[in-house]
Phi, psi and omega in degrees: 000128179287148179295342180272356178292151178300144176249132186247146175263322184214155177287169177297158177296155175303137181092356176109158181143189184276155170287157180263111183294138182297316180301318180294321181291319179297316181290319180297315178296318182296314182294317180291320177299318177298319179300319180290322190266343184302319183299335180252012174092004181255018186299312183288324176302309184292327177300311183286330172298319179294320180294334185254352194295328181246025183301327180298342178290350179281353181291151179300319183298318182291317182295319178296316181294323178300318180295327181286327186267356183304131178080356183263341185083357180282157176273157177294315173078014177241131182301138176229010187261327190298317187297316179291321180296316181294321180295317178299319179299312184290333181272008171113354178279347174045238187300338179294343177298343179300335180296321178292315182299328185256012189289352170246310187269340179120160181293142176245177176287128181300321178300344180264008183300323179303316178295321180293319179297326182293342181285343181291149178277119187304318183296316180294320179297313179297322179299314181293322182296336178294341178266001184302315183296332179278316186278322182228064185293338185262014183294120178292157176288332182229115181259004186298334180292348179285344185273124178301139182304323183294332178288333178279328183286327182239112182299331178289322176294319178296320179297317179292323176299321178296322178298315182292321177295318177301315179301314179297321179296309185291329176292316179296318179300313180297314185293322178292320178293317179300318180300323178295309186288334177266002178055047176271150179286329177220156177300154183281098179228130182290153175287155179296133183287153175263094185287336174297316178295317182294321179295319179293320178297317180299314183295316180297317180292325178298316179299316179297319182297315183289327180290340182262006181245161177291127182288164178220161182299341182266002183299324180298318180290324176298321177295323179293320177298316180297316181296319178299318181293316181295321177294322180292344181296339179286345180296152179300155177305146181172214179244132186236150174244139174241086185265066183253143182299160175304134180089006182271003178084032184295329182301312180283322183295316180295318179294320177299318175299310185302314182293316180292319179297318178297320180294321185281331189241007174075024175292155190263342177193164174246128180239121177252123180239137182227164185281333189236148180300322182300321179290321181302310181298316182295312182293320180299321179295319178296315183293322177299318182297317185281333181268006178055045191305122176270015180098354182221038177238300185263120176253122175258119186226110174197179188292339184264006183287131174260104184294343183265001182290161179300139179092351178242152183212199183302327181300315182302314183295317181289317181294331180295335182295326184219015177055040177275071183211153181291325188224113184247133175243121186215188180250161174305317183300310182297318183295304189278332176284340169286314181302319183253025175276190177219347183273140181304321184298323179278329189267357178304328186273349190296325181295343178288347179287330177292135179071017180256166165258115182255118179254115178258110183265142182057054186292345177296345180273358176298137183294128183302321185298333184256011184299321183302303179293327180295308182294321177300315179298317179296316179300316181293321178300321180289314187285326191241343192233019170070022183263144170254137181238134175244125177256110186247128178187147172287338181236080185296115174295150180272071181297337182285357171280352181254143186293341180297339179253018175303147173060028178235111185266118181277157172245124177276125181283337176262129188300315181222091182302321182293318179295319179297317180299321179293318180293329182264009179291116185237006185224164168237147183260139171237152183236131172233081185238342180208103006283162181277126176283157173277165176299325178295322177300314181295318178301320179293319179297317179295321183293341178283354182252159177285327181215127179205147176245131176244124179244123182239175189264346181223158177294327179297318178294323179297318178295322181296316179295315180299326179300330177289344182254007188302329185275001179289157176303153181304136177090351182278327187237136184225160183225144181215121175195176180277009163291343181260143178287162183305322180296318179297314180298320181296319178298319179296314181298320178297318180293317181296316179299317181295318181292319178296318180297328180273359179074022181272156181298127186212108172256139179221131171247138184213157166278187186294352181298344180282348196273351182227114173084000178259109189271083173249153183230104180247150175286336182220137178230131174251123183237122174298147182309133186203175173305151188301326179296325177290323177300317181289323177298318177295320179299333178292352176263004177254127179049044187303319183265005174067026184273348183283148178288334177244159177300148174296159184254125177238115182255116176263123185230151177250099190289128175296121180077006181288155180274164179205131177299145180305324182290349181277334199299314181295318180293323178292321177300317178293325177296315178298328181291325187254339185229150178161182184298329180252011180235206181280159178273155184302334182268013175276101187294337180294336183274344186294316178301320178296320179298311184292321178297318176296321180295313181296324176294316181295328179276354179055044184295336182261002178293132181303336181268356177294146184303322180295321179288326178292325174295319178299319178297319178296323178295319180298331178270002182059043178263081188295319181290325178294321177298314186280328188238355181093160179287160176290131174273116185296339180280315184265347184059029179231161178287138180266098184295340180296338181252016179265164174285114179218124178288328179237114184279331178234096188281344178078189182246124178285128187232128175273133181240081180298339180298337182280348181281150174283180187301318181290322182285331186302319181298318180293317181298316179298320179294323179293321177298316179297322180295320180291333177280350182284185183284334185233067178294147181245153177296329179296320178298318179297316181297323180290341177275347187309319181298346183246016180251129173234185188233136173255140180297139182300338178298334181293338182290349176277354182258115183300328181291335175278314179304325181296337182264002181254121181250108182305135177275330178222127181085188184257354184233149177276348183297124176070010183233208182238135182230156173262134177276118182262353182278195182286153177221108184284136183293344178258321190243359176085215183308127188269107178234148171299128181307334180285343184283313188259115187248001187236152172293133180259000000 
């Protein structure tokens, strides 16, 4: 092949069209990557990464193979990444060259780059380099000046900058390639949102929404919280705290702040992240309603989204790939596992975090084990990448007791959190901890009332309490836990809300899933002993709207023989130390810093051998694969996932429960299961099954009687996959297990 022959990056689109010239692809990716990265200071790095990322495609071997596979669907199968990565490394980009090496397979550890470079075929590399003067004639000899000085001074800042540049590169590469194959005139990039317009639209819709609902005695205080947040939006970008009690209207207030702050300071998007799917769905629906969503404003992105559902279309699916939307609602898991991931598909969206307003709701639910990298990442985004962060919770953790938040001054959006907490105090606490009541005692106490909520720590305990109410008339007693699939839980919540609104007798027992984002209002709540933040979350379901003439009743009890998740024990010990009948009450904010400091010390979060600190050390060395997958175990020669960044350490087994579907749905669910068992399962089929999928704790797989009821949907094992539940499914409590089998909260 002559050096003057055309060089191609991609074959023509299916059905015919032009070939994609290599020079055009390199320039298109570079220009778009620079556009994405320029706002956070990585524009020139990403530009040159883009110009070099596919340089290896200029080799004769690669070009010949491309011509052979055209129209076959086969891959070229010849490396094209090493030559550009090595050149970027040698010309001064050093560790940032890992972005080129990983733009298809994922980021690797920078200290291993030498080994990766050695994998390249010398002849092919030399061949490609002969086209350098033609393809990249303006390549400087020294690119080190493209790196911002602050990224060089702090290895953690540089590491995060490399992640953002990698994200901008792979997003630009994908979009430029997509434009070729879809024969678009320009890559698919949304126009910059008008946040002034969105903020005004949100405020007008909020006023209309509130005028159409029944008022409550706490509405004046909710308005004050909202007004404080909107006023605080004028403050310079940084880190903010929203320490308002449960029921204070934080959902609307935080969004009002985010939209106004973005309008005033030029932020590019608002991202709201929450811990649980139920809150994500609920909040996204509220935001769509208030923003007058035309289908291209609010993006809801999490594992349970059905892209084929009514009201969603191609925009949602495409925007989810890279969060190219003005207002994103997602989960903690999706947000932070993208930030600390290594695969291009997950990291395409990461560059969108720079210059954004990130609102973290219910931050007390962040996993303690991962606090060091999470807090470090947030601090760096604020200090170096133009991001504003809002920490919202009724029980604000004392993150400033940890060194990861050193030198970061927060702004409180509520003028006087203690005064607000006092004004919004709507409950009184009672303690039943010595002697310890049985679960049956608590069930009887609740049954003596017309309406009561009982919150326990395990699904087995929830079934036990509900069992005490089995003989009640239909509709009086309800159960809620993750033994039930999402569709089942939603039906229960709808029924409970309707009965409470109608003043009908309604008893409900639930695990902790009720405690965040589920807006129920009971006169009495019984809460099994738990960490103090959980106690307060449960208390927020008592006299929520302040309509009772007397304070709501919150009974904290220590159940004799009751279960407790292993992760609760240290936090519960600290709760007993600081709160109780002869100590302070859970809503005493002065006691919370002491509780959190004691908890963090007991968990040894700052110990160099703690998993969070070991992840931080890997980040300082730019060991991207070690962060995402764990270090290599010299004995097994495999990655140790126990030391990887994981928001959920025990993900459990995903189980489809067709028994939960009604008669009309059952046929569709069965058909979807059959489709997934086929040769060509689709992601769309899996998403449509989400409402009927729940999770079993991995400990259950040690029980043969449970394994016998699990039928793998794909493969021969249920481990790490999806299974159909063949056992019983109770219409009240969901998956039917012997209470002795399941000992953990799901």
